[in-house]
C-alpha positions in Angstrom: 20.0 7.7 -6.0 16.2 7.5 -5.9 13.6 5.0 -6.4 10.9 4.9 -8.7 8.1 2.7 -8.7 4.9 2.1 -11.2 1.9 1.5 -9.1 0.3 -1.2 -10.6 -2.6 -1.5 -8.3 -5.4 -3.5 -9.7 -3.0 -5.4 -12.3 -2.5 -8.9 -12.1 0.6 -11.2 -11.8 0.4 -12.5 -15.2 0.0 -9.2 -16.4 3.0 -7.6 -14.2 5.2 -10.2 -15.1 4.7 -10.1 -19.0 5.0 -6.3 -19.3 8.3 -6.9 -16.7 10.8 -6.0 -19.4 9.0 -3.0 -20.4 8.7 -1.6 -17.0 12.7 -2.2 -16.9 12.9 -0.7 -20.1 11.1 2.7 -19.2 13.1 3.4 -16.1 11.4 2.6 -13.5 13.3 0.3 -10.4 10.3 -1.7 -9.3 6.7 -2.1 -9.1 4.1 -1.7 -6.4 1.3 -4.3 -6.5 -2.1 -4.3 -5.2 -3.2 -6.1 -1.8 -2.6 -9.6 -1.9 -4.8 -11.1 0.7 -8.4 -13.4 -0.2 -10.6 -10.9 0.2 -14.4 -10.1 -1.3 -14.9 -10.9 -4.9 -16.1 -8.4 -7.9 -14.6 -6.2 -10.4 -14.5 -3.2 -8.0 -11.2 -2.0 -6.9 -12.1 -1.3 -3.2 -12.7 -4.5 -2.8 -9.2 -5.5 -2.4 -9.5 -3.6 0.6 -11.8 -5.5 2.5 -9.6 -9.1 3.0 -11.4 -12.2 4.8 -8.0 -13.7 6.4 -4.1 -12.6 6.4 -3.6 -15.9 3.2 -2.8 -15.3 0.0 -4.8 -15.0 -3.3 -7.5 -13.1 -4.8 -8.3 -11.7 -8.2 -5.0 -10.7 -9.2 -4.0 -14.3 -8.7 -2.9 -17.1 -6.2 0.8 -17.4 -4.3 2.5 -19.5 -7.5 1.2 -16.7 -9.3 2.8 -14.1 -7.1 5.8 -16.1 -6.8 6.6 -16.6 -10.3 5.9 -12.4 -10.5 8.2 -11.7 -8.4 10.7 -14.1 -9.8 10.1 -12.2 -13.3 10.5 -8.7 -11.8 13.8 -10.1 -10.0 15.1 -11.4 -13.3 14.4 -8.1 -15.1 16.1 -6.2 -11.9 13.0 -4.8 -10.3 12.2 -4.5 -7.2 8.3 -5.8 -5.9 6.3 -4.1 -3.1 3.3 -5.5 -1.9 0.1 -3.5 0.0 -0.9 -5.2 3.0 -4.0 -4.7 5.0 -3.6 -5.4 8.8 -6.4 -3.2 10.5 -9.2 -4.3 9.8 -10.7 -7.1 8.3 -14.6 -7.5 5.3 -17.4 -5.6 6.7 -21.0 -7.3 6.3 -22.5 -6.5 2.5 -25.2 -4.4 4.5 -23.2 -1.5 5.9 -23.3 -3.5 9.7 -20.1 -3.0 11.3 -19.6 -5.9 12.0 -17.2 -8.8 9.9 -18.4 -10.6 6.8 -19.4 -14.1 7.4 -16.5 -15.5 5.3 -14.1 -13.5 7.5 -11.7 -15.8 9.2 -13.7 -17.6 12.0 -10.6 -18.3 14.5 -9.9 -14.6 14.5 -13.5 -12.6 14.9 -14.7 -15.5 17.0 -11.8 -14.7 19.4 -13.4 -11.3 21.1 -9.0 -10.5 22.7 -8.0 -10.2 18.7 -11.5 -7.3 17.8 -12.2 -4.1 18.7 -15.0 -3.2 16.5 -17.7 -1.9 18.8 -16.3 1.5 19.6 -18.0 3.1 16.5 -16.4 4.5 13.8 -13.9 7.6 13.9 -15.7 10.6 12.8 -12.7 13.2 13.9 -9.8 12.4 12.0 -8.0 15.0 14.4 -8.9 13.1 17.1 -6.2 10.8 17.8 -7.6 8.4 20.4 -10.4 8.1 17.7 -8.3 7.5 14.5 -6.3 4.3 16.6 -8.8 2.9 18.0 -11.7 3.4 16.2 -13.0 1.5 13.1 -12.2 3.7 9.7 -15.3 2.4 7.6 -14.1 -1.6 8.6 -14.6 -3.4 11.6 -11.3 -3.4 13.5 -9.0 -6.0 14.3 -7.6 -5.4 17.8 -4.0 -4.9 16.7 -2.2 -4.1 19.7 -3.0 -7.7 21.1 0.7 -10.3 20.2 -1.5 -12.7 19.6 -2.5 -11.6 16.2 0.5 -10.8 14.9 2.3 -14.0 15.5 -0.1 -16.0 14.3 -1.3 -13.5 11.2 0.7 -10.2 10.8 4.3 -11.8 10.4 3.0 -15.1 9.2 1.9 -13.4 6.1 4.5 -11.2 6.4 7.6 -13.8 6.5 5.7 -15.9 3.5 5.8 -12.6 1.5 9.4 -11.1 2.1 11.2 -14.4 2.6 9.8 -17.3 1.5 8.5 -15.4 -2.4 11.3 -12.7 -1.8 9.3 -9.3 -2.1 11.2 -6.7 -1.6 8.9 -4.5 0.3 6.2 -3.5 1.9 2.8 -0.6 1.4 1.4 -0.5 5.0 -2.4 0.4 4.5 -3.9 3.0 7.2 -0.8 3.1 8.6 -1.5 6.8 10.6 -4.7 4.3 12.1 -2.0 2.6 14.0 -1.2 3.5 17.2 2.6 4.4 18.2 5.3 3.1 20.4 4.3 5.8 23.1 0.9 5.0 22.5 1.1 1.5 23.9 1.9 -0.5 20.5 5.1 -1.3 19.0 3.9 -3.0 16.2 5.6 -0.9 13.7 8.4 -1.1 15.2 8.9 -5.0 15.6 8.2 -4.6 11.7 11.1 -3.0 10.6 13.3 -4.4 13.3 12.5 -8.0 11.5 12.9 -6.8 8.3 15.4 -4.6 8.4 17.1 -4.6 4.4 13.4 -4.2 3.3 11.6 -1.0 1.8 8.6 -0.3 3.9 6.3 2.0 3.5 3.2 3.8 5.0 0.1 5.4 4.2 0.3 8.9 5.7 -1.9 10.7 3.8 -2.8 14.4 6.0 -0.5 13.5 8.4 -0.1 17.7 9.0 -4.0 17.4 10.6 -2.6 15.7 13.6 0.0 18.0 14.8 2.6 17.7 17.5 5.1 16.3 14.8 3.2 12.8 13.6 5.5 12.6 10.1 8.8 12.4 12.4 6.9 10.0 14.9 6.4 7.6 12.1 9.6 8.2 10.4 11.2 6.9 13.3 10.3 3.5 11.8 9.2 3.5 8.3 8.9 5.6 5.1 5.9 7.7 4.8 3.7 7.5 1.7 2.4 10.7 0.6 1.1 13.1 -2.0 3.5 15.6 -4.1 1.2 18.6 -2.6 2.4 17.1 1.0 6.1 17.6 1.9 8.6 15.9 4.5 12.0 17.2 5.0 13.9 14.1 4.7 13.6 13.2 1.4 15.2 9.6 2.1 12.0 9.3 4.3 9.3 9.5 2.3 7.9 8.2 -0.8 5.5 10.6 -3.1 2.9 10.2 -5.4 1.1 12.2 -8.5 -1.7 10.1 -7.9 -3.1 6.6 -5.9 -6.3 4.1 -6.1 -7.4 6.5 -4.1 -7.0 10.1 -5.9 -8.1 8.0 -8.9 -11.3 5.8 -8.2 -11.9 6.6 -4.9 -12.4 10.1 -4.8 -11.8 11.2 -8.2 -9.8 14.2 -7.5 -6.6 13.5 -10.0 -9.1 11.7 -12.6 -9.3 15.6 -14.5 -5.5 15.8 -14.9 -4.6 15.3 -18.5 -1.3 13.3 -19.4 0.8 15.8 -20.1 -0.4 17.3 -16.3 -0.1 14.3 -15.0 3.8 13.7 -16.6 4.5 17.7 -15.7 3.9 16.8 -11.9 5.9 13.5 -12.5 9.2 15.7 -13.8 8.4 18.2 -10.7 8.6 15.3 -8.6 11.8 13.9 -10.7 13.5 17.6 -10.2 13.5 17.3 -6.4 15.2 13.7 -6.8 12.7 11.9 -4.6 11.3 8.4 -3.9 7.9 8.2 -6.3 5.1 5.9 -7.0 3.7 6.5 -10.7 -0.5 5.1 -10.7 -1.3 3.3 -14.2 -4.6 4.1 -14.4 -4.6 0.9 -17.3 -5.3 -2.4 -15.3 -3.7 -4.0 -18.0 -0.9 -1.8 -18.2 -2.3 -1.6 -22.1 -0.5 1.5 -23.2 -3.0 2.7 -25.2 -5.4 3.0 -22.1 -2.9 5.2 -20.2 -0.5 6.4 -22.5 1.7 7.8 -19.8 2.9 4.7 -18.4 5.2 3.7 -21.5 6.0 6.9 -23.5 9.6 8.5 -24.4 8.5 11.6 -22.1 8.4 8.6 -19.2 11.4 7.0 -20.3 13.6 10.4 -20.6 11.9 11.9 -17.2 12.7 8.1 -15.5 16.0 7.8 -16.7 17.6 11.7 -16.9 16.6 12.1 -12.7 17.9 9.0 -10.8 
């Protein structure tokens, strides 16, 4: 049985809680929420991906709001997946590849925990650049286990154990080195939480070659566009549209409601795990007429 999630990207936790019953009634199995970490303020959605620290709380809601949302979703029989940012922290407003002055000083002042002076990657087919250079933001030294045990795992322990979230979306997964490249982070993450739904952003892994989809799929599921393919459907999570393709790149904005639902049906017919992006930050069915419509409900319930 495939898993069907609603991507409530920039919806606040109270909104998701208030819509939980409707989400369940429309045939979704759960929700993916936006990044949970303390981050840059403002309405721009990209600021959610510029965290200052590994503490919970931003414009989407507080720790208490998140915990209540998870409780309500669980009461309705929905699972919750949280987006997390591990590889970088926020950059400066002037574009310098340095950490923002509001970033956790205990992290960014420790030269062993940062590696932001290698420049920006420019060739995404070059594996060394992907895993060792910046990807638009100043990079943390994610190879260092001190960072894991002081920052990464306390956050995920809180989310998965204390709050009871059911899974994680790992941002910039293909920029994280694998065990055969000297980093056991992904391996230890999934070993630490064996019963949780964990998938990583793995778009355009084909450009790397050398079987990198297989290499990453050894540790967690792959989150990718419907136009990509991975032979083991149990190891993949597909989307028609994402916050990047809609907000950042804009290449799916021309999709009509009918086209989005047609593509969603194609994914359903494949029997794959799938994630549907809500264009409404308030889950308002007048702003996004597809998320709770009768055809959506029919697709979700007919092709589980």
